[in-house]
N, C-alpha and C positions, 0 to 999 in steps of 0.2 A: 928601552922597551924590548922586549923578548918577541920576535915572530914565531908563531906556532903554525905548523902546517897539518892539514889533515886529508885524508883521501876519502874523496866522496862517491866514488864508484868503482865499479870493477874494470873500468876503461883507463885507469891509472890518471884521473883528472886531479891534480893536486892545486889548490886555490889557498891563497893567504885566507886566514880568519878575517873577517870583516870587510872584505871586498865586495860582497854582496849581501843584500838583505837575505835572511834566513828563508823567505819565501821564494826568492829569486834561486837560491841555492838548491832548494827542493825540487823546484821545477826542471833545473837543469839536469839534476841527478836523476829525477824520474824519467826524462826524455832519454837519456844515455842509457837507462836500464831497458827501457821500451825497445830502443834500437838495437841494443845487444840481443835481447830475445828475438827480435824480428830476424837479425842476421843469422842467427843460429838455424833458422828454416830457410831463409832467402839467400841464394847464391847465383850469381852470373857466370854463364858459360860462353865460349865462343859463339856457339849457335844462339844462343838467347841471354844477352848480357843484362847486367842489372842496371835500371834507370834510378839513380839515388837523388834525394832532394835535401837540400839544407836551406833552411829559412832564418833570416837574420830579421832584426827589426825593420830594416830597411831596404834590404836585397834578398833575392831568392837565387839559388845556384842549383843547377842540376848538371849530373853526370852520367854518362852511360859507361859502365866498368865491366870488364872482364876479370873476375875474380880468380880464374884459373891461372892467367899470366900476371895478375896483379897490375893491370893497365888500365888507364882511363882512355877510352876509346874517341868520345866526343863529349864536350862541355858546352854549355852555355849558362849565362847569367845576365842580370840586370846590369852588372859592372862592365861587361863587354861593349866596347865603344859603338859598335853597329846596333846593338840593341838598346843601350843608354838613350841615343838619339830618338828611337822608336817609342819608348815608355816614358820620355820627359813628360812630366805634369798628368800623367794616367794615375788612376787608382791602382794599388797594389796587386788586386786580383786581375784586372786587365794586363797589368805588366808580367804576371806570371804565366798568363795564357799565351802572351807574345813569346816568352822564353820557351814555352813548351812547343809551339810552333816551329821555332828556330832550331830548336834541338832535334826535332823530328826531321827537318830539312837536311842538317848536318848528318844524322845518323844514316838517312836514306842515301846520301852522297858516300857514306862509308861503307855502304851494302848492309845495314842493318835494318830489319823490318820488325822483327819481335824482340820484346823486352820483358824483364820481369820488374814490376815496379816496387820499389822500396821508398816508402813514405818518411823515413829517418826518424821513425819514432813520434812523428806529429799525427795529430788527427787527420783524417782523409775530410777535409773541410777546408774551406775558403781558398787561400792562395794555392794549398797543396793539390786540392781538387782541380782548381782552374789550370794549373800547369799539366795535371794529368790530361785534362781535357783538350788543351792546346795540342799535346803530343799525339793524341788520338786523332785530332782534326788534321794533323800533319802527316798521318799516315802510319804511325808507330801502332802495333798490336801488343796489347797485354790484358 
C-alpha cells in the first residue's frame, strides 16, 4: 500500500490521506485558514500582548504571547494540575471560564493588564466566549 500525502492548508499541515473523515479535514483546514486571516491583522506587542485560545475536544488552552519577541509570557489550560483539580466534573464552558480567570491572575502577576484577543479561528461562542468572560472578570482589558 502506497501512502500519499497532501498539503491541506497554507500553514503546512500535512496529514496522511484517510486519517480523518473528509468533513473533519475540511473543518480543520477552514479553522486554520480563518486563524491565518485573523493573525494577519492581530499581533501582540510588549505593551499589549495577544491572548491566544486553542480548543480541543476535551480541553482548552490559553496563552498570552508577545509576538515581537516571539515569547509566551503567561499560559493556562485545563491540563494544568492546579486548574484540573478546580474543573473536575464541571461542564466545559465553566472550565473555560475558570481557565480565563486563572490566566488573568497570572497575567496581572506578570504586569499585564491589556491584551488583544485572538480567538484562534473559532467562533466567539461557547467555551471561547466563556474564557474571554473569565479573563475580563479576572481584570484583563480587551
